[in-house]
C-alpha positions in Angstrom: -181.7 -9.1 -14.2 -182.0 -8.3 -10.4 -182.2 -4.8 -9.0 -179.4 -5.2 -7.3 -177.2 -6.3 -10.7 -179.1 -3.4 -12.5 -177.2 -1.0 -9.9 -173.9 -2.7 -10.0 -174.0 -2.5 -14.0 -174.4 1.6 -13.5 -171.6 2.0 -10.7 -169.1 -0.6 -11.3 -167.5 0.3 -14.7 -166.7 3.5 -12.8 -165.8 2.6 -9.5 -162.2 4.2 -8.4 -161.2 5.5 -11.5 -161.7 9.4 -12.3 -165.7 9.5 -13.5 -164.9 13.3 -14.7 -163.2 12.4 -17.7 -165.2 9.9 -19.6 -168.6 11.6 -18.5 -167.3 15.1 -19.9 -165.9 13.2 -23.1 -169.3 11.6 -23.5 -171.1 14.6 -23.0 -168.9 16.3 -26.1 -170.7 13.4 -28.2 -174.1 15.2 -27.5 -173.7 18.2 -30.1 -173.6 15.2 -33.1 -175.6 12.4 -31.3 -177.9 13.7 -28.7 -178.7 12.4 -25.3 -178.5 8.9 -27.1 -174.7 9.6 -28.2 -173.6 10.2 -24.3 -175.6 7.3 -23.4 -174.0 5.4 -26.2 -170.3 6.7 -25.4 -170.8 5.6 -21.9 -172.0 2.3 -22.6 -173.6 -0.2 -20.9 -173.3 1.6 -17.5 -176.0 4.3 -18.6 -177.9 1.9 -20.8 -179.6 1.0 -17.6 -181.1 4.4 -17.2 -184.7 4.8 -18.1 -185.3 7.7 -20.3 -187.4 9.2 -17.6 -185.2 8.7 -14.7 -185.4 10.9 -11.6 -182.5 12.5 -10.0 -183.0 13.8 -6.7 -180.1 15.4 -4.8 -182.6 17.2 -2.4 -181.6 15.1 0.7 -178.3 16.5 0.1 -178.8 20.0 -1.1 -182.2 20.8 0.3 -185.2 21.5 -1.5 -185.0 23.9 -4.1 -185.3 24.4 -8.2 -181.9 22.9 -9.1 -182.2 19.5 -7.0 -184.5 17.3 -9.1 -184.0 16.8 -12.2 -186.4 14.6 -14.4 -185.3 12.9 -17.9 -182.2 11.7 -19.5 -181.4 15.5 -20.7 -181.6 16.8 -17.1 -179.7 13.9 -15.6 -176.7 14.7 -18.1 -177.0 18.5 -17.8 -176.7 18.0 -13.6 -173.3 15.8 -14.5 -172.2 18.1 -16.7 -172.6 21.2 -14.7 -171.6 18.8 -11.2 -168.2 17.6 -12.8 -167.2 21.3 -14.4 -166.4 22.4 -10.9 -163.9 19.4 -10.3 -160.5 18.9 -11.6 -160.9 15.3 -10.4 -163.8 13.5 -9.2 -163.3 9.5 -8.0 -166.4 7.1 -6.5 -165.5 4.1 -5.1 -168.2 1.6 -4.1 -168.2 0.6 -0.8 -171.3 -1.7 -0.6 -174.9 -2.2 -2.1 -177.7 -2.3 0.6 -181.2 -3.6 -0.4 -183.6 -2.0 1.2 -187.5 -1.8 0.2 -187.9 -0.9 -3.2 -184.5 0.7 -3.6 -181.0 -0.7 -3.9 -178.7 1.7 -1.8 -175.1 2.3 -3.0 -172.9 3.4 -0.4 -170.0 5.3 -2.3 -166.7 7.1 -0.7 -166.1 10.3 -3.2 -162.4 11.7 -3.3 -162.6 14.9 -5.4 -160.2 17.4 -6.2 -161.6 21.0 -6.6 -160.7 24.0 -8.2 -157.1 25.0 -7.5 -156.2 21.7 -6.2 -158.3 21.8 -3.0 -159.0 18.2 -2.0 -162.5 16.9 -0.6 -163.6 13.4 0.4 -166.9 12.5 1.7 -169.5 9.6 2.1 -172.7 9.6 0.0 -175.5 6.9 -0.5 -177.4 6.6 -3.9 -180.6 4.7 -3.5 -181.9 3.5 -6.4 -185.1 2.0 -7.7 -185.5 -0.5 -10.7 -188.4 -1.0 -12.8 -188.5 -3.6 -15.4 -184.8 -3.4 -15.8 -184.0 0.3 -15.7 -183.0 2.9 -13.1 -186.2 5.0 -12.9 -185.2 7.3 -9.5 -182.2 7.6 -7.9 -181.7 9.7 -4.7 -178.6 10.9 -3.1 -178.3 11.0 0.5 -175.6 12.2 3.1 -175.2 8.5 4.7 -176.3 5.1 4.2 -178.3 5.5 7.6 -180.0 8.6 6.2 -180.9 6.7 3.2 -182.2 3.6 4.7 -184.2 5.7 7.3 -185.8 7.8 4.8 -186.6 4.6 2.5 -188.1 2.8 5.2 -190.6 5.6 6.6 -191.3 6.9 3.1 -195.2 6.0 1.8 
């Protein structure tokens, strides 16, 4: 399966729906089934994540101890913490752009924070695929910044 197809398999099932509900429900399964239980509950979308996945939010959040995560457990922990601050969290895939070793998913996010405060933004997630699995994801504030970073990386 090509890199673009793998990335689509991760993003498409939850595009346009409240991402918080299925993810937090799956995380509840962690108590009985561990990280594998979370992946199984989320089905084929999360089965494309490599066990050693690197998740880097530093292009958005800046450098710091809580901006880079390694491994499925840390990836799941990030989503558990991040989604817990939102009442609703919906992303929609705008487009996929192939760029060097990555496929960038350009997303629109519409979220509702605590107290019903709406928030809307764009995020571009650059995904690198090896052996049929997403091994690295980096979040950028825009598609242009993602493409620029990828084109100028070593």
